[in-house]
N, C-alpha and C positions, 0 to 999 in steps of 0.2 A: 714434430708430433703434435697432433691436435686432439682435444678431448673427444672421447667416443661420441658424445652427444652431438658433435658437429657433423657426423656422417649424414648425408642427405637421406631423407626418408625413401625417396625413389630408388636410391642405390641399395639401401638395406632391404627393400622389398624385392629387389631383383636377384638377391643372393640365392644360388642353387645348391651350395654346399659349404661345409666348414671343415677345414683342416685345423688340428690343434695339437700343440705340444702337450705332454702330460705333466712332467714335474714342474711344480710351481706355476702352472697355467691351469690345468684341471684340478690339481691338488693344492692343498693348503697345509703347510707344516708337515708334509710327508703323508697326508691322508687324503683320500678322495671323499669330499663332502657329499652328502645325499643331494644337495642342491645342484652340484656339478653334474652328477649322474642324471638327475631329472632334466636338466637343461639339454644334455645330449639326447636323451630319449624324446624330449619335446621336438627338437630339431628333426630327428630321424622320423618321428611319426608325422611330422608336418610335410614330409616328402623330400627333405634335403638329404644329400649324402653327408655322412659324418665319418671322419677318419683321423685318428690320432697319428701324428708324425713325431716320432720319439727317438731318443737315444737308448731307450730301455731294450733289454735283451729279447732274443727270439722266444725263450720260454715264457716270458710274460706276455709277449705279443700273441702267441698262440691262444692263451686264455682270453685276452682282450678281444681278439677277432671272433672267438666262439661265443662269449657270454655278454659282452657289452652291446649296447644299441648302436652299432657302428657298421659301416659298409666294408671296412677293412682297416688295416693298420700298416704303416711304414715304420720299420724298426731299425735299431742300431745305426741311426743317422743316415739311413738310405741304403743299407746293405741288402734289404729285402722288403717285400710286402707280403702280408698274409690276408686272405679274404675268405670267409667261411660261406660256402653255398649250402644253406639249410635244406633246400629242396633235395639236393643230391647227397647231403650229409658228407661233404667233402671240403677239406681245406685246400684252397688254391695258394700255392707258395711259389714265389719267384725271387731268385737271388741274383745279385750282380755278378758274383764270382762262382765258378764251378766248385764242386766238392774238393777236388785236388788243389785248386788255388787257395781255398780257405784253409786247408790243412797246412800248406806251405806257409801261408801268412800267419797262422797260429804259432808256428815255430819261431818265426821272426819276432812276433809280438811278445812272446814269452821272454826273449832276450832283452827287448826294450823295457819290459816291465821290471826285470831284475835290475837294470841300470837305474831306472827311476827310483825304485825303493832304496837303492844304495845312495843315491845322490840327493834325494829330497826327504829329509827326516819328517816323519809324521804322515807322509802319504801312504796309501794302502790300495791294494787291489780291491775293487768294489765287491760288495757281498753278493751281487747278482752275476758275477763273472762266470760262474759255473753254467749259466743258462744262455751264454752268448755263443753265436755262431761265427761272427766275422770281426769283431773289434776287441779292443782292450779298454776297459774303463778304470780309471784311477780316481779313487775317492778322495776328495779334499774337504768335505764337510758333512756328508750324509751320516756315516757311522764312525767318523773320526773327529777329533778336535779340529775346528776350522783352521785351515792354513791361510797365511796372508797372500796378498795378490802377487807378490814377488815369487813365492813358492809355486803358485798355480802357473804363473808365466814360465817358470823353469821347467815344469812338467811338460808343458806344451812345446817348449824349445827342444827338449830331449827327443820327443816324438819326431819332430821335424828334422832334427839332426840325423836321425836314423832313417830318414826317407819316408816317414809316414805322414799322413794327413792327421791333423789334430784339431779338435773343436772343444771349446769350453762351454759347459752347460752350467746350470745353477748349483750342481752338486758334484759333477764329475768332469774330468778331462777325458774325452774319448779319442782314441787313436786307431787308425786302420790303414791298410794298404789297398789302394784301388781308387780310380778316378770317379768317385760318386759322392753325393751328398743327399740331404733331405729332398731337395728340389728335383734332382735327376730321377730318383725313384718315384717321387710323387707323379712325375710326368708319365712314367711307365704304368703306374697304378691307374691313373686317370684314363689312359688309352686302352689298357687291357681289361680293366674291370668296369669302369664307368662308361667307356665308349666316348670319352670327352677329349678333345684337343685342348690341353691345358693353356697353351698360348692364346688360343682364340677365346677361351672362357675365363681368363684370369680376373677380369673386372667383376665377374659374378660369383667369385669364390672368396671367402674370408679365411685367412690364416691367423690363428691366435697363438701367441707365444710370449716368451719372457726373457730370453737370454741370448748371448752372443752367437751360439750355434744356430739360432733361428734366422740369422741375417740373410742367407740366401732366399728364404721364404718371404721375409719382410720386403726385400728388394724386388721380388718378382710380382707379388700381388699388390695392386694399387690400393686396395682397401684392407690391407693387413692391419690387425689390431694387437696391441700389447696389453697385457694386464698391468696394473700399476707398478709392480715390482720390476718391470723392464727399465724403469727409470734408474734403478740401482746400477745398471750397466750402460747407461747412455754414452759414457765416454769410451766404451769398449766395443760397441756394436757398429760394424762398418755401415750398415744400412738400417735405420730404425723403422718401426712400423708407422703407417700413416696416422693411426688413431690410437689413443690410450684410454683404457677404462679407468674409472676413479678408484676402484677397489683392487686389492692384491689377490693373486692366486685364484682359487676356485670361485670366489665371489666376483672377481673381475670377469671370469669366463661367463658366469651367469648374466652379468650385465650385457655382455656381447650377444648372448643368445636371446635375451629378452628384447633387445633392440631389433634384432632380425625378425623375431616372431611378431612383435608389435607392428612392425612395418608391413609384414605379410598379412596380418589380420586386417589392417586398414585397407590393403589393396584388394582383398577378396570381398570387402563389404559392398563393392559395386557389382559383384558377380551374383549368379543365381543363389537363392536362399540356402540351398544345400551346401554350397561351399562355405558360406559364413557359419552355418551350424557346425560343420566339421571342424573348422578352425577354433570355434569357441569350445568345442568338446575337448580338443587338445589342451587348450588353456586350463580348463577345469580339471582335467585328469592329472596334470603335472604340477599344479599349484603355482605356475609362473603367471604373472599378471602383467601383460603388456600395458 
């Protein structure tokens, strides 16, 4: 992992879009700072696609896709993507599993959840479980007293013993049945909504994240970036990001956005005046200073 400042300017200037985890990447201490939101808006208004790639539930993702300055959102660790078409006033939804498969998986996950609560004292079903379509989220520090790493590992092991896939985020252990993850659904989102071959474009896309469940994205995108709190998990992440911001959480995401916008502003300075004026207008309206 190299400091974010080491990313070459020509690489930063070539970025066409940003995928980003939400919890502890866009957020800080459980809140979305105004600066993080402004950074997303600045990227979006500069012509880049912006898409949260999160473990958060479908209910939250519907709101994010409708109201945030984003092109869409991949939720529940790759179970689906949502993208709102404002012109047609229509939410485009695509799920990995069918309705019947999700209903069957829910029954299986309910049994796994009961076992986890019995065997891991202090664990709890996440408060946002009511709004989930495809997975089970076990809270180990968001709304409960933080569990130690051994307890978190035990939760993951129980999921896997029951035949589920399990990933550890900064706040939850998420488990599901189905051969998908954040990367596989990001591929589908890129193809169906963005019209992009993700394999061909991966060097021009930044993924920003912070925790072990981001490893597939870190490994796939050569210019993936971690916010500084990714260092808390460096011994647990199979594939770390190429670059790391100096700040944690939302402030780290702002660093990443500023680097990209700064490089793009420098790149358009050689273009016709209209392009430079537009770029500077974005900078002025967002308060971000490349």
